[in-house]
C-alpha positions as CSV (number, residue, x, y, z in Angstrom):
1,M,0.0,0.0,0.0
2,P,1.5,3.4,-0.9
3,V,1.8,6.0,1.8
4,V,2.5,9.7,0.8
5,D,4.6,12.0,3.0
6,F,2.8,15.3,2.6
7,N,5.8,17.1,4.0
8,R,7.8,16.0,0.9
9,C,5.1,15.8,-1.8
10,E,4.9,18.7,-4.2
11,G,2.0,17.4,-6.3
12,K,3.9,17.0,-9.5
13,D,1.7,14.2,-10.9
14,A,4.5,11.8,-11.6
15,C,2.8,9.1,-9.5
16,V,-0.5,9.6,-11.3
17,A,1.2,9.3,-14.7
18,V,3.0,6.0,-14.0
19,C,0.5,4.1,-11.9
20,P,-1.2,1.4,-14.0
21,Y,-3.8,0.9,-11.3
22,D,-5.1,4.5,-11.0
23,V,-4.3,4.6,-7.2
24,F,-3.4,8.3,-7.1
25,E,-5.0,11.7,-7.6
26,V,-3.4,15.1,-7.1
27,R,-5.5,17.7,-5.4
28,K,-5.5,20.6,-2.9
29,I,-4.3,19.4,0.5
30,D,-7.1,18.9,3.1
31,P,-7.1,21.5,6.0
32,S,-6.6,18.7,8.5
33,D,-3.6,17.3,6.7
34,Y,-2.2,20.9,6.3
35,R,-2.4,21.4,10.0
36,D,-0.2,18.3,10.5
37,L,2.6,19.5,8.3
38,S,5.9,20.6,9.7
39,F,6.9,24.3,9.3
40,V,9.0,23.4,6.3
41,G,6.2,21.3,4.9
42,K,3.8,24.2,5.1
43,I,6.3,26.5,3.3
44,K,6.7,23.8,0.5
45,S,2.9,23.4,0.3
46,Y,2.5,27.2,-0.1
47,V,5.2,27.4,-2.8
48,H,3.8,24.5,-4.8
49,G,0.1,25.7,-4.6
50,G,-1.0,23.3,-1.9
51,M,-1.2,20.4,-4.2
52,V,-0.4,16.8,-3.0
53,A,-1.0,13.3,-4.1
54,Y,-3.7,11.3,-2.3
55,T,-4.4,7.6,-2.6
56,P,-8.2,7.2,-2.9
57,H,-7.8,3.8,-4.5
58,A,-5.0,2.4,-2.4
59,D,-6.9,-0.9,-2.2
60,Q,-6.1,-1.4,-5.9
61,C,-2.3,-1.1,-5.4
62,R,-0.3,-4.1,-6.5
63,A,3.0,-2.8,-5.0
64,C,4.7,-2.6,-8.4
65,G,6.9,0.3,-7.1
66,L,6.6,2.5,-10.2
67,C,5.3,5.4,-8.1
68,V,8.2,5.1,-5.7
69,K,10.7,5.3,-8.6
70,A,8.9,8.1,-10.4
71,C,8.5,10.5,-7.4
72,P,11.2,13.2,-7.6
73,E,10.7,14.1,-4.0
74,R,10.9,10.5,-2.7
75,A,7.6,11.2,-0.9
76,I,6.1,7.7,-1.5
77,K,6.8,4.5,0.4
78,L,5.2,1.1,0.1
79,V,4.1,-0.4,3.4
80,K,2.6,-3.8,4.2
81,I,-0.8,-3.8,5.9
């Protein structure tokens, strides 16, 4: 299952482009997630328009790792559930 570190994610869409299972979507960060960001994460979020990758279809992930390789910020990790 992919987990996105919102403190690192800049919403560049690389994960969306490479994922064959349509797991990701890039959208404006939710207020509750924004509050949880570090100080540096909040600055990055502001600079990059507040866009981050969410995983609304994480249950469809097959752990191929393409998203991890494609992410320029190294914001995605695969974890076992």
